[in-house]
N, C-alpha and C positions, 0 to 999 in steps of 0.2 A: 489450468483452464479445463483440460480434459476431465480431471477429477471432479470439478464443480459440476460439469454437465452430466457426468455419470451418476452422481448422487442426486442431482436436481434436474431431471430431464426436461422439465417444463420451463426452466429459466431461459432468459435471453442474456447473453454476455456481450459487453462492449470491451474489446481488447484494445488498449491504447499502447502502441509500440512505435517509438521514434525511428527505429532501425528498419530500413526497407527489407533487408535480407531476413531478419527475424520475423517481421510481419508476414513475408511471403512463405515462411516455413510453417505458419499456422494452418493446420488442415482445414479444408472447407467444411463448414457446418452451417446450416441455415439458421441456427440459433445464435450465431456469432456475428457481430459487426466488428470489423477491423478498422481502426482509426490509426493512420500513419501520421503521428504528430507527437510532439513532446507533451507531457502531462499538463504543463502550464498552458500550452496552446489549446489543448482539448478543454481544459477546465474553464478557460476564458469565455467559451461560448456554450458550455453545457449548463443545463438547469438541474437544480437539486431534485433528483428523482430516483436515486439508486437505493435499493434495499441492502446492498452490500458492496464493499470495495475490498478487493484483495490485491495487495501491491507489494512490489519489491522495488522501492524507490532507490535512486542513486544515493549513496551515503554521503558523498562529497563531490563537488565539482570545483574547477579552478575559481577561486574567489568566493566560493560558497561551501564552507566546510561543514555546514549543517543543513544542506539542501533537503535532506530527507525529512526534516521537521516541517519545512514549508510544504512539502508534498502531503504529509499527513494532515496538516491543518486544512489544506485545500480539499483533500479527499473527504474530510469530515463535513465540509460545507456542501458537498455533493450528495450526502446521504439524506434519505427520507427520515422522518422521526421514527425511531425504533430500528434504524438501519445499523448494520454491523460493519466495523472496520477491522481488517486483519492486515498487518504489515510487518515485513522484516525490518529490523533496525539494528544498528551497531550496538553491541553489548555496552559500549561506553555510556549509553543513555541511562544505565542503571546506577552509575557511580560518579559521573562528572558533576562538578559542583557549581559551574557557572549558571547564571540566571536562566538562560535558554533551556539547559538540560533539566534544571530543577522544575521549571514551568512545565516542560513536557512530561516529566515523571508525575507531577501533580495531576495534570490533565488525564493521563492514562490511568492513574490510580482512582480518580473520581469516576471515570467512565468504564473501567475494565481492569486490565492488568497486563502481565507479560509472562512469557515462559522462556526460560533459558534454553537455547538449542545446543546440541553437543559441539564441543570445540572442533573446529575444522569441518563443520557441516557442509561448507561450500568449496572445499579445497579442489574437488574435481572440476568445478567451473572456473577455477583460477582465483578464487578469493580466500585469503587467509584470515579475514576479519571474523572475529567471534560475533555471533548474532543472537538476537532475541526475537520472539514473535509477539508483537503487541496486539492486543485485542481491546476493542472499545465499542460500546453500543450507545448510539445517540438516543437521548431520552425521548419518550413519547410525550407530545403536547397533551395536556389535560384540559 
C-alpha cells in the first residue's frame, strides 16, 4: 500500500483487512480508507468502481481449497472497465489440470498473464508456497 501511494500520490486506497491487529498496524494516511472485514463481506456491499485491485488472497481455507480463485473473480467484478487486477496466487495455478485451474489459466491468459516469483519469496512471512503474480486488465466497453 505504501508503494502504491508513493508512486501515485493522488490515488485513494481502500484497504480491506479482516484481522484487527493488521488493520491497526496500517499507518494513518488521509488517502486510505481501512475496512475491517473479510473480502467477501466487503465485496457484498461494494459497487464496481475501482481502477485497480492489488491483493494477496488466502490461498486455501478449510473446505475451500481454491478460495483464492473466488477472491480473484470477485475482485474482477469490482473493477471499472479498463481496471487492472494484480494478485498473488499459488504457483499450482500454472500447472494443475482440473477444470477450475484450467478455467483460471484461460481467464488470466485472455486478460493478462502471470510472472513466476522466486522460490521461497515469502519464507520470511512464514509461507513456503511458491507463488506467481497474476495480472489482468478488464476490457474497456466500446
